[in-house]
Wavefront OBJ file of the C-alpha trace (Angstrom):
o trace
v 241.407 202.469 36.458
v 240.312 206.030 34.465
v 243.873 206.718 33.033
v 244.880 205.008 29.883
v 247.599 202.029 30.080
v 249.686 204.330 27.443
v 249.793 207.256 29.965
v 250.716 205.172 32.904
v 253.561 203.375 30.893
v 254.796 206.587 29.933
v 254.656 208.180 33.418
v 256.921 205.223 34.315
v 259.080 205.535 31.762
v 259.711 209.341 32.615
v 260.181 208.579 36.123
v 263.203 206.267 35.290
v 264.629 208.699 32.900
v 264.444 211.515 35.667
v 266.485 209.261 37.912
v 269.145 208.730 35.185
v 269.012 212.651 34.389
v 269.274 213.517 38.052
v 272.688 211.225 38.270
v 274.038 212.850 35.168
v 273.522 216.246 36.453
v 275.442 215.804 39.839
v 278.167 214.160 38.191
v 278.432 216.895 35.703
v 278.438 219.470 38.663
v 281.215 217.421 40.247
v 283.550 217.262 37.238
v 283.255 221.082 37.083
v 284.484 221.768 40.592
v 287.416 219.507 39.868
v 287.971 221.257 36.640
v 288.010 224.709 38.731
v 290.373 223.430 41.276
v 292.613 222.308 38.822
v 292.675 225.757 37.126
v 293.295 227.407 40.643
v 296.468 225.074 41.020
v 297.812 226.233 37.674
v 297.008 229.767 38.573
v 298.743 229.434 41.991
v 301.652 227.962 40.191
v 302.243 230.697 37.511
v 302.089 233.091 40.402
v 304.657 231.426 42.547
v 307.054 231.252 39.329
v 306.768 235.009 39.177
v 307.607 235.630 42.620
v 310.344 233.047 42.484
v 311.665 234.959 39.469
v 311.736 238.049 41.396
v 313.628 236.575 44.217
v 316.111 235.224 41.704
v 316.830 238.471 39.794
v 317.478 239.964 43.443
v 319.653 237.138 44.433
v 321.752 237.423 41.263
v 321.854 241.260 41.837
v 323.460 240.941 45.217
v 325.767 238.358 43.960
v 327.071 240.539 40.861
v 327.299 243.398 43.680
v 329.608 241.241 45.923
v 331.507 240.213 42.988
v 332.056 243.696 41.878
v 333.173 244.531 45.261
v 335.884 241.848 45.512
v 337.029 242.187 41.833
v 336.077 245.818 41.028
v 335.528 244.671 37.476
v 332.380 246.181 35.523
v 331.447 242.749 34.168
v 330.266 241.461 37.617
v 327.591 244.339 37.577
v 325.768 242.470 34.448
v 323.415 240.472 36.700
v 322.741 243.838 38.718
v 321.642 245.417 34.811
v 319.440 242.241 34.280
v 317.903 242.712 37.654
v 317.278 246.725 36.998
v 315.822 245.974 33.847
v 313.677 242.626 34.357
v 312.250 243.622 38.202
v 309.937 246.382 37.208
v 308.109 244.033 34.506
v 308.194 241.047 36.884
v 306.745 243.243 39.799
v 303.821 244.655 37.267
v 303.022 241.139 36.388
v 302.988 240.001 40.343
v 300.827 243.119 40.658
v 298.442 242.268 38.155
v 297.591 238.583 39.667
v 294.370 238.101 41.036
v 294.432 236.720 44.576
v 291.764 235.066 46.268
v 293.014 236.092 49.859
v 293.920 239.671 50.707
v 296.849 238.586 52.945
v 298.195 236.924 49.485
v 298.077 240.135 47.899
v 299.393 242.026 50.850
v 302.589 239.769 50.470
v 302.687 239.995 46.576
v 302.738 244.009 46.927
v 305.248 243.778 49.565
v 307.458 241.451 47.499
v 307.289 243.839 44.587
v 308.012 246.983 46.731
v 310.964 245.572 48.524
v 312.355 244.430 45.058
v 312.293 247.489 43.592
v 313.392 249.069 46.696
v 316.451 246.759 46.898
v 317.508 247.986 43.260
v 316.883 251.795 43.884
v 317.489 252.199 47.424
v 320.342 249.768 48.145
v 321.803 248.286 45.209
v 322.425 251.484 42.858
v 323.482 253.246 45.716
v 326.040 250.886 46.679
v 327.639 250.498 43.331
v 328.230 254.391 43.195
v 329.607 254.067 46.695
v 332.058 251.385 45.608
v 333.390 253.345 42.527
v 333.884 256.520 44.398
v 334.963 255.076 47.934
v 335.701 251.457 47.698
v 336.454 251.146 51.462
v 332.970 252.970 52.093
v 331.198 250.363 49.914
v 332.514 247.429 51.524
v 331.734 248.431 54.859
v 328.319 248.300 53.642
v 328.395 244.918 52.616
v 329.860 243.854 55.586
v 327.222 245.261 57.587
v 325.030 242.752 55.653
v 322.094 245.066 55.205
v 322.049 243.364 51.491
v 321.745 240.020 52.769
v 318.952 241.378 55.263
v 317.158 242.771 52.403
v 317.588 239.438 50.193
v 316.601 237.170 53.154
v 313.284 239.613 53.692
v 312.429 239.051 50.094
v 312.843 235.286 50.209
v 310.875 234.884 53.496
v 307.828 236.782 51.822
v 308.254 234.737 48.896
v 308.124 231.480 51.235
v 305.219 233.061 53.166
v 303.285 233.606 49.844
v 304.280 230.273 48.457
v 302.927 228.727 51.969
v 299.734 230.640 51.705
v 298.551 229.686 48.060
v 299.443 226.110 48.315
v 297.673 225.889 51.521
v 294.551 227.636 49.695
v 295.239 225.392 46.607
v 294.918 222.128 49.039
v 291.737 223.344 50.645
v 290.221 223.716 47.418
v 291.266 220.473 46.283
v 290.150 218.908 49.407
v 286.820 220.346 48.790
v 286.453 219.311 45.415
v 287.525 215.720 46.148
v 284.714 215.721 48.838
v 282.011 216.932 46.365
v 283.297 214.015 43.755
v 282.965 211.250 46.261
v 279.410 212.535 47.560
v 278.467 212.882 43.451
v 279.842 209.634 43.176
v 277.684 207.873 46.194
v 274.577 210.132 44.745
v 274.889 208.881 41.190
v 275.356 205.088 42.400
v 272.079 205.411 44.433
v 270.235 207.008 41.406
v 271.372 204.120 39.230
v 270.234 201.424 41.827
v 266.936 203.049 42.095
v 266.537 203.372 38.194
v 267.355 199.589 38.141
v 264.472 198.681 40.753
v 262.102 201.141 38.767
v 262.889 199.626 35.492
v 262.281 196.003 36.848
v 258.949 196.994 38.496
v 258.072 198.713 35.087
v 259.095 195.138 33.543
v 256.892 193.109 35.560
v 253.973 195.773 35.229
v 254.078 195.265 31.734
v 254.149 191.584 31.723
v 251.038 191.338 34.023
v 249.280 194.437 32.349
v 250.143 193.792 28.977
v 251.910 190.701 27.643
v 249.374 188.338 29.739
v 245.946 189.794 28.288
v 247.508 189.721 24.810
v 248.573 186.069 25.147
v 244.702 185.204 26.298
v 243.507 187.148 23.354
v 246.125 184.963 21.031
v 244.662 181.806 22.634
v 240.927 182.760 22.024
v 241.938 183.712 18.419
v 243.457 180.175 17.830
v 240.435 178.553 19.131
v 238.081 180.839 16.580
v 240.544 179.658 13.825
v 239.440 176.126 14.683
v 235.667 176.511 14.251
v 234.785 177.449 17.851
v 233.068 180.733 16.893
v 231.339 181.049 20.393
v 234.823 182.075 22.138
v 234.782 185.244 24.068
v 236.957 187.212 26.341
v 235.521 187.745 29.745
v 238.034 190.109 30.977
v 236.603 193.831 31.615
v 238.904 196.485 31.598
v 238.818 200.510 31.039
v 242.102 200.940 28.946
v 243.539 199.811 25.554
v 243.530 196.072 26.263
v 239.633 196.545 27.546
v 239.047 197.942 24.170
v 241.182 195.137 22.334
v 238.922 192.466 24.245
v 235.405 194.438 23.440
v 236.786 194.625 19.537
v 237.477 190.859 19.621
v 234.198 189.947 21.121
v 232.405 191.692 18.686
v 234.870 190.254 15.847
v 233.389 186.744 17.208
v 229.797 187.944 17.142
v 229.916 189.019 13.482
v 231.640 185.700 12.420
v 228.782 183.645 13.923
v 226.119 185.858 12.075
v 228.195 185.392 9.158
v 228.408 181.727 9.255
v 224.599 181.145 9.978
v 223.969 183.195 6.833
v 226.092 181.389 4.632
v 224.478 178.106 5.982
v 221.058 179.622 4.540
v 222.549 180.339 1.252
v 223.999 177.029 0.878
v 220.095 175.446 1.096
v 219.084 178.242 -1.594
v 221.640 177.085 -4.014
v 220.760 173.396 -3.568
v 217.294 174.202 -4.456
v 218.704 176.123 -7.682
v 220.827 173.159 -8.851
v 217.512 171.048 -8.961
v 216.076 173.450 -11.194
v 218.885 173.347 -13.583
v 218.933 169.885 -13.944
v 215.346 169.722 -15.380
v 216.120 172.327 -17.644
v 218.935 170.421 -18.988
v 216.285 167.634 -19.930
v 214.341 169.894 -21.672
v 217.209 171.500 -23.667
v 218.320 167.616 -25.037
v 214.891 167.172 -26.647
v 215.324 170.553 -28.348
v 218.844 169.628 -29.764
v 217.269 166.444 -31.672
v 215.027 169.062 -33.531
v 217.825 171.369 -34.391
v 219.716 168.341 -36.136
v 217.091 167.896 -38.408
v 217.052 171.256 -39.445
v 220.795 171.349 -39.889
v 220.479 168.719 -42.522
v 218.236 171.117 -44.574
v 220.488 173.758 -44.380
v 223.560 171.734 -45.607
v 222.611 172.001 -49.195
v 222.362 175.570 -48.799
v 226.116 175.715 -47.567
v 227.575 174.143 -50.435
v 226.380 176.824 -52.318
v 228.279 179.143 -50.096
v 231.374 177.307 -50.198
v 232.770 178.907 -53.688
v 232.069 182.300 -52.563
v 233.680 181.852 -49.260
v 236.886 180.583 -50.800
v 237.229 183.881 -52.880
v 236.738 185.868 -50.122
v 239.487 183.850 -47.983
v 242.147 184.414 -50.536
v 241.216 188.395 -50.572
v 241.440 188.024 -46.767
v 244.836 186.361 -46.451
v 246.460 188.887 -48.843
v 244.771 191.640 -46.841
v 246.184 190.071 -43.500
v 249.762 190.136 -44.928
v 249.654 193.510 -45.607
v 248.294 194.366 -42.121
v 250.856 192.093 -40.518
v 253.567 194.209 -42.353
v 251.920 197.716 -41.415
v 251.451 196.433 -37.728
v 255.281 195.098 -37.673
v 256.289 198.470 -38.733
v 253.913 200.453 -36.473
v 255.353 198.149 -33.448
v 258.952 198.892 -34.445
v 257.990 202.652 -34.364
v 256.326 202.085 -30.849
v 259.548 200.256 -29.712
v 261.904 202.744 -30.707
v 259.970 205.624 -29.195
v 259.529 203.308 -25.953
v 263.078 202.921 -25.588
v 263.531 206.648 -26.160
v 261.408 207.339 -23.629
v 262.506 205.076 -20.940
v 266.027 206.326 -21.758
v 264.874 210.043 -21.183
v 263.299 208.975 -17.840
v 266.611 207.958 -16.528
v 269.788 209.951 -15.903
v 272.283 207.374 -14.441
v 274.613 206.460 -16.547
v 274.357 202.455 -15.307
v 270.690 202.948 -15.373
v 270.367 204.019 -19.105
v 273.055 201.294 -20.079
v 270.889 198.425 -18.284
v 267.815 199.992 -19.915
v 269.225 199.648 -23.606
v 270.625 195.945 -22.974
v 267.387 194.832 -21.219
v 265.296 196.194 -24.117
v 267.267 195.207 -26.999
v 268.280 191.686 -25.546
v 264.624 191.219 -25.027
v 263.467 192.424 -28.626
v 266.043 190.028 -30.029
v 265.910 187.051 -27.783
v 269.655 187.386 -26.799
v 270.329 185.445 -23.989
v 274.114 187.115 -23.165
v 274.691 190.981 -23.437
v 277.136 193.432 -22.269
v 277.451 197.522 -22.806
v 281.047 198.757 -22.443
v 281.168 202.534 -22.158
v 283.243 205.258 -20.536
v 283.959 205.554 -16.982
v 282.300 208.937 -15.628
v 285.623 210.359 -14.459
v 288.221 208.692 -17.008
v 286.277 208.842 -20.591
v 289.254 207.271 -22.351
v 288.762 203.994 -20.885
v 285.598 201.767 -21.690
v 284.601 199.113 -19.412
v 281.684 197.039 -18.697
v 278.836 198.710 -16.885
v 276.052 196.018 -17.270
v 276.072 192.522 -18.255
v 273.189 190.067 -18.951
v 273.560 186.207 -18.606
v 277.341 186.236 -18.168
v 279.939 186.720 -15.348
v 281.470 190.256 -14.935
v 284.926 188.176 -14.162
v 284.530 186.668 -17.743
v 284.968 189.837 -19.397
v 288.023 192.057 -19.796
v 288.460 194.974 -17.632
v 288.831 197.557 -20.310
v 287.961 197.164 -24.037
v 290.466 198.355 -26.478
v 290.634 198.165 -30.395
v 292.797 194.765 -30.178
v 290.143 193.263 -27.854
v 288.157 190.726 -30.215
v 285.189 191.429 -32.340
v 283.776 194.117 -30.112
v 287.121 195.903 -30.320
v 286.934 195.424 -34.123
v 283.443 196.948 -34.154
v 284.562 199.696 -32.221
v 287.872 200.548 -34.531
v 285.649 199.967 -37.673
v 282.774 202.029 -36.433
v 280.350 199.696 -37.784
v 278.491 196.427 -36.454
v 280.283 193.183 -36.619
v 278.518 189.755 -36.577
v 280.131 186.372 -36.201
v 278.754 182.888 -36.499
v 280.070 180.009 -34.424
v 280.037 176.155 -34.663
v 278.444 174.449 -31.416
v 281.432 174.131 -28.915
v 283.602 176.861 -30.225
v 282.701 179.842 -28.121
v 281.863 179.285 -24.226
v 281.338 181.857 -21.812
v 280.958 181.265 -17.917
v 277.840 182.509 -16.701
v 276.242 182.442 -13.337
v 277.429 179.147 -11.857
v 277.366 177.551 -15.275
v 278.966 177.679 -18.794
v 276.801 178.761 -21.923
v 277.676 177.951 -25.288
v 277.217 180.813 -27.975
v 276.355 180.280 -31.781
v 275.598 183.891 -32.733
v 277.291 187.188 -31.419
v 276.688 190.828 -32.598
v 278.629 193.999 -31.684
v 277.186 197.150 -32.541
v 279.275 200.720 -31.641
v 277.740 203.370 -29.590
v 278.734 206.522 -31.556
v 277.521 210.272 -31.082
v 279.230 212.370 -33.411
v 282.936 211.865 -33.713
v 283.021 210.333 -30.099
v 283.048 206.617 -29.607
v 280.673 206.316 -26.444
v 280.701 202.670 -26.082
v 280.016 199.234 -27.730
v 276.694 197.252 -27.259
v 277.674 193.152 -27.800
v 274.977 190.495 -27.779
v 274.989 186.764 -28.180
v 272.419 183.788 -28.862
v 272.681 180.473 -27.726
v 270.072 179.502 -30.351
v 271.395 178.659 -33.920
v 269.303 181.637 -35.360
v 271.671 184.457 -36.746
v 270.855 188.111 -36.453
v 269.167 189.174 -39.602
v 269.253 191.993 -41.721
v 265.807 193.888 -40.161
v 267.250 192.916 -36.657
v 270.704 194.600 -37.065
v 269.018 197.881 -38.677
v 266.712 198.150 -35.647
v 269.399 197.753 -33.257
v 271.745 200.320 -35.130
v 268.805 202.787 -34.683
v 268.472 202.147 -31.155
v 272.052 202.269 -30.434
v 272.199 206.011 -32.183
v 269.527 207.069 -29.807
v 271.388 205.274 -26.789
v 274.936 206.697 -27.848
v 273.423 210.153 -27.479
v 271.816 209.321 -24.108
v 274.700 207.630 -22.770
v 277.154 210.635 -23.755
v 274.849 213.038 -21.720
v 275.075 210.758 -18.525
v 278.797 210.369 -19.143
v 279.256 214.149 -19.394
v 276.918 214.967 -16.518
v 278.597 212.060 -14.311
v 281.901 213.650 -15.075
v 280.606 217.136 -14.329
v 279.362 215.811 -10.675
v 282.858 214.028 -10.015
v 284.765 216.950 -10.676
v 282.467 218.929 -8.723
v 282.416 216.275 -5.747
v 286.432 216.318 -6.208
v 286.769 219.588 -5.757
v 284.262 219.686 -2.761
v 286.341 217.286 -1.250
v 289.789 218.671 -1.512
v 288.212 222.188 -0.413
v 286.909 220.234 2.642
v 289.634 218.550 3.462
v 292.092 221.524 3.730
v 293.174 222.443 6.974
v 293.264 226.282 6.336
v 290.102 228.246 6.417
v 289.156 228.995 2.703
v 286.479 231.241 1.037
v 285.434 232.366 -2.255
v 283.780 236.079 -2.198
v 282.205 237.689 -5.204
v 282.716 241.176 -6.159
v 279.632 242.107 -4.429
v 281.505 240.885 -1.125
v 278.785 237.836 -0.912
v 280.274 234.493 -0.009
v 279.915 232.341 -3.233
v 281.990 229.175 -1.579
v 283.355 228.423 1.726
v 285.062 225.387 3.169
v 284.121 223.880 6.747
v 287.427 225.092 8.166
v 286.229 228.846 7.206
v 283.149 227.966 9.130
v 284.788 226.617 12.356
v 287.438 229.765 12.037
v 284.664 232.197 11.578
v 282.850 231.183 15.039
v 285.883 230.157 16.899
v 288.242 232.892 16.120
v 286.619 236.073 14.072
v 283.586 236.276 15.847
v 284.441 234.830 18.933
v 281.098 232.716 19.378
v 278.922 235.356 18.099
v 276.168 234.570 15.571
v 277.512 235.158 12.250
v 273.957 234.969 10.369
v 272.632 237.929 12.478
v 275.258 240.381 10.452
v 275.270 242.315 7.526
v 278.801 242.134 5.663
v 279.371 245.705 6.893
v 278.467 244.809 10.182
v 280.773 241.744 10.335
v 283.746 243.745 8.834
v 283.264 246.533 11.480
v 282.965 244.081 14.152
v 285.770 242.156 13.001
v 288.259 245.570 12.541
v 286.957 247.036 16.268
v 288.476 243.697 17.958
v 291.957 243.962 16.029
v 295.070 246.061 17.352
v 294.738 248.693 14.619
v 291.086 249.095 13.413
v 291.926 251.834 10.918
v 294.715 249.966 9.168
v 292.461 246.979 9.153
v 289.859 248.962 7.512
v 292.318 250.350 4.755
v 293.605 246.833 3.767
v 289.958 245.720 3.295
v 289.112 248.936 1.179
v 292.268 248.280 -0.600
v 291.490 244.781 -1.483
v 288.142 245.247 -2.717
v 289.049 248.464 -4.737
v 292.061 246.664 -6.654
v 290.596 243.427 -8.705
v 294.324 242.353 -9.174
v 296.032 242.977 -5.797
v 297.437 239.819 -4.099
v 298.176 240.658 -0.500
v 299.515 238.876 2.580
v 299.098 240.484 6.094
v 298.758 239.716 9.684
v 296.441 241.157 12.335
v 295.831 240.660 16.042
v 292.680 240.465 18.322
v 292.987 242.466 21.245
v 290.481 240.820 23.383
v 291.737 237.231 22.926
v 295.295 238.022 21.767
v 295.061 235.637 18.839
v 297.092 236.079 15.707
v 295.579 235.705 11.995
v 297.421 235.250 8.766
v 295.262 236.078 5.870
v 296.165 235.766 1.986
v 293.961 236.917 -0.782
v 294.220 237.086 -4.479
v 291.933 237.596 -7.321
v 290.455 234.113 -8.950
v 289.489 234.389 -12.785
v 288.295 231.851 -15.282
v 290.278 230.315 -18.083
v 289.173 232.977 -20.282
v 290.275 235.665 -17.651
v 286.823 236.930 -16.282
v 287.046 237.707 -12.788
v 284.934 235.770 -10.851
v 285.893 236.857 -7.421
v 288.321 236.887 -4.655
v 289.904 234.012 -2.515
v 290.894 234.488 1.451
v 293.027 231.810 2.876
v 292.893 232.456 7.056
v 295.274 230.696 9.125
v 295.862 231.500 13.083
v 299.399 231.899 13.721
v 298.988 232.334 17.675
v 301.025 229.252 18.421
v 303.792 230.536 16.024
v 304.049 233.889 17.829
v 303.939 232.181 21.097
v 306.878 229.961 20.232
v 309.041 232.730 19.051
v 308.221 234.472 22.703
v 309.138 231.298 24.728
v 312.390 230.897 22.526
v 313.375 234.547 23.237
v 312.601 234.070 26.918
v 314.607 230.758 26.846
v 317.420 232.374 25.205
v 317.708 235.058 27.939
v 317.638 232.489 30.834
v 320.410 230.496 28.919
v 322.384 233.841 28.965
v 321.755 234.467 32.441
v 322.265 230.950 33.820
v 325.707 230.804 31.990
v 326.995 234.040 33.354
v 327.466 232.866 36.817
v 330.128 229.868 36.377
v 331.769 231.675 33.528
v 332.046 234.374 35.905
v 333.810 232.314 38.575
v 336.186 230.745 35.663
v 337.238 233.968 34.577
v 337.781 235.638 37.960
v 339.951 232.372 39.343
v 341.506 232.357 36.009
v 342.717 235.978 36.301
v 343.860 235.486 39.942
v 345.908 232.600 38.935
v 347.558 234.768 35.943
v 348.148 237.849 38.051
v 349.952 236.302 41.187
v 351.894 233.469 41.962
v 350.284 231.155 44.529
v 351.644 228.204 46.398
v 351.132 224.474 44.598
v 348.614 223.760 47.439
v 346.532 226.699 46.942
v 346.848 226.940 43.238
v 345.666 223.395 42.631
v 342.603 224.517 44.762
v 341.854 227.405 42.574
v 342.338 225.111 39.640
v 339.933 222.505 40.937
v 337.404 225.382 41.633
v 337.721 226.510 37.996
v 337.453 222.646 36.874
v 334.289 222.655 39.102
v 332.666 225.728 37.531
v 333.580 224.557 34.119
v 331.997 221.011 34.823
v 328.918 223.040 36.028
v 328.716 225.084 32.926
v 328.973 221.816 30.842
v 325.959 220.501 32.886
v 323.809 223.517 32.485
v 324.544 223.265 28.604
v 323.337 219.912 28.511
v 320.359 220.731 30.571
v 319.336 223.175 28.198
v 319.948 220.644 25.342
v 317.972 217.901 27.356
v 314.984 220.888 27.720
v 315.077 221.410 24.085
v 315.104 217.985 23.105
v 311.982 217.371 25.443
v 310.096 220.256 23.710
v 310.260 218.101 20.463
v 309.399 214.461 22.046
v 306.739 213.014 24.517
v 309.459 211.758 26.931
v 308.798 212.956 30.654
v 311.233 214.850 33.041
v 313.407 212.646 34.864
v 313.817 213.949 38.833
v 316.237 213.148 41.411
v 317.048 214.383 44.855
v 319.819 216.559 45.245
v 321.985 217.773 48.561
v 321.382 221.365 48.986
v 323.979 221.377 52.021
v 326.918 220.322 49.322
v 325.678 222.877 46.841
v 325.765 225.720 49.520
v 329.360 224.452 50.600
v 330.566 224.482 47.105
v 329.223 228.370 46.690
v 330.717 229.280 49.842
v 334.218 228.007 48.619
v 333.724 229.461 45.131
v 333.344 233.237 46.661
v 335.714 232.715 49.597
v 338.757 232.317 47.147
v 338.087 235.420 45.442
v 339.128 237.661 48.346
v 341.661 237.631 50.843
v 339.994 240.098 52.882
v 336.860 238.448 53.316
v 335.492 235.273 55.181
v 332.590 233.466 54.268
v 330.500 231.207 56.671
v 327.653 228.907 56.260
v 324.536 229.169 58.840
l 1 2 3 4 5 6 7 8 9 10 11 12 13 14 15 16 17 18 19 20 21 22 23 24 25 26 27 28 29 30 31 32 33 34 35 36 37 38 39 40 41 42 43 44 45 46 47 48 49 50 51 52 53 54 55 56 57 58 59 60 61 62 63 64 65 66 67 68 69 70 71 72 73 74 75 76 77 78 79 80 81 82 83 84 85 86 87 88 89 90 91 92 93 94 95 96 97 98 99 100 101 102 103 104 105 106 107 108 109 110 111 112 113 114 115 116 117 118 119 120 121 122 123 124 125 126 127 128 129 130 131 132 133 134 135 136 137 138 139 140 141 142 143 144 145 146 147 148 149 150 151 152 153 154 155 156 157 158 159 160 161 162 163 164 165 166 167 168 169 170 171 172 173 174 175 176 177 178 179 180 181 182 183 184 185 186 187 188 189 190 191 192 193 194 195 196 197 198 199 200 201 202 203 204 205 206 207 208 209 210 211 212 213 214 215 216 217 218 219 220 221 222 223 224 225 226 227 228 229 230 231 232 233 234 235 236 237 238 239 240 241 242 243 244 245 246 247 248 249 250 251 252 253 254 255 256 257 258 259 260 261 262 263 264 265 266 267 268 269 270 271 272 273 274 275 276 277 278 279 280 281 282 283 284 285 286 287 288 289 290 291 292 293 294 295 296 297 298 299 300 301 302 303 304 305 306 307 308 309 310 311 312 313 314 315 316 317 318 319 320 321 322 323 324 325 326 327 328 329 330 331 332 333 334 335 336 337 338 339 340 341 342 343 344 345 346 347 348 349 350 351 352 353 354 355 356 357 358 359 360 361 362 363 364 365 366 367 368 369 370 371 372 373 374 375 376 377 378 379 380 381 382 383 384 385 386 387 388 389 390 391 392 393 394 395 396 397 398 399 400 401 402 403 404 405 406 407 408 409 410 411 412 413 414 415 416 417 418 419 420 421 422 423 424 425 426 427 428 429 430 431 432 433 434 435 436 437 438 439 440 441 442 443 444 445 446 447 448 449 450 451 452 453 454 455 456 457 458 459 460 461 462 463 464 465 466 467 468 469 470 471 472 473 474 475 476 477 478 479 480 481 482 483 484 485 486 487 488 489 490 491 492 493 494 495 496 497 498 499 500 501 502 503 504 505 506 507 508 509 510 511 512 513 514 515 516 517 518 519 520 521 522 523 524 525 526 527 528 529 530 531 532 533 534 535 536 537 538 539 540 541 542 543 544 545 546 547 548 549 550 551 552 553 554 555 556 557 558 559 560 561 562 563 564 565 566 567 568 569 570 571 572 573 574 575 576 577 578 579 580 581 582 583 584 585 586 587 588 589 590 591 592 593 594 595 596 597 598 599 600 601 602 603 604 605 606 607 608 609 610 611 612 613 614 615 616 617 618 619 620 621 622 623 624 625 626 627 628 629 630 631 632 633 634 635 636 637 638 639 640 641 642 643 644 645 646 647 648 649 650 651 652 653 654 655 656 657 658 659 660 661 662 663 664 665 666 667 668 669 670 671 672 673 674 675 676 677 678 679 680 681 682 683 684 685 686 687 688 689 690 691 692 693 694 695 696 697 698 699 700 701 702 703 704 705 706 707 708 709 710 711 712 713 714 715 716 717 718 719 720
């Protein structure tokens, strides 16, 4: 086995990963096919809607011409006027559609041509004929030329609808087939990956776990004293090198044990020699005792001189201790000042102050009250020693006991208690305080906080301790004030950044040199998605960026003029709106100067908002109003026509009731249309679905025959 174990394991894992990646790629391709099929279906529906609109306009024009022929009233020509105005735009829209099949394109062009020809070659000349020669015009209507043209257009629309739906169904079937095949491949790849993973686990158990277990058992035997234990398995990979290293370690331990045994024998021989030398020393000690008796007499003479020297030494020691204590206090002050200087966090500095002072004064209990970083008018406990936070007030005021008194009077306040008078809840137990000391932390005219200490021992705080604590408190007050101001500045900066990041509008601050000073994430997304349409912003200079955006607008010259005006006039405040031609997206821009409190100009703020949806909503609203006016015109024309007939002539009771029934029916239809449009408006502002129901088409057609039959006594309508 020439290859390393690591390489083999890595190769096996790579194979499993490749199988998973392949299955994901196949699924991604299938999803892309389904998405393309959905896009084609939506394209077909939009195209068919345009074709249906063309057919509807032609039918309305035909109905209006017939109504004009019957009543000789110009108001019945309003559908023809609308068709003459709307058909050119609708046919241009139909001609701009991209068709996948040439036959569909031919049908669309034929529909457009026949619709325009209906207006120019038939409807308009017929109206002129009706005005100049009504009898000749009605004979043209009787010839059914208009109906033939309308039926031809409807037939071609039906053929186009059928062709596009068949094409969409074929694409959908192909996409579904691809999806099924991709799912089968993905399931197979998953099964194969599971099998490979199981084989990899078995291989690791046999090639790695088993040799390591045997090595652990051999190590246990060596630990119990069997230094001759060895691993006999020979391999060329990392496990083999581990076995070789284990065997080499066993050999080294065996050699070390042999050497220790020889050194132990040498130590026993040296111990025997030391015992012999001890006997010789004992005899020499007896001789020294005799010599000591001779020296005792001379020592008495030295005692008096030594007493005088001791008195002088004690006096010198007292002075040295006083000097050492002063030096230690200076060193303590310097150490505390250095440790406070190394830290910048408010809590860390307060904790350093409390820890060092409590250790120096042997105080079991301590609290530091100081101002919160973003609420400088409130003093709260930021660190404690030996006392639970719940046992302390949430906020320190001038009326809060001795600590508040020290804060109000700006001086240390000390109190002594009889045993049992003052009990505080510590961590899981109650402690009794005998002495407490509260020292205000004052920086200039500002009260930074209060340092509170407490002793459980019956030993009051002496004058030197209080003086030392006051000196340390002055140093700490400066450090804490700096930390409070720094944290407040950081909190305000973080607050401003959070507000800016949470804003939905795209905002950035630009300096007078046109360099961006500040920008929120919404502006970054707006640049990438709207202004640059996916291009890299970092590769452009400010002038290149401005030119690129200007060239995409519908009026680059006006856009550049506004930008020049904005940066040439520091005090200008402007709101403008522009459109990108390539994406048809609208952008609203607001800009105003930004100044400091002293009035110094910092730069200029820009707020960008996309207004494409607002523009689209206005367009849809206009189209809806046009549709409403068109749909309401037909029943309203019928109501007006029949009521005028009833007012102009005297009819039999039965015929009059029939006409009144038609008027009532059309009024009901008008009411239903109004309700439908109100429901449509309600659906646009809610999540409710559209309710569909079947209708009787024959009944609708028979109603139309009855409607138009009653408007002329010289014509007979039949439904086929």
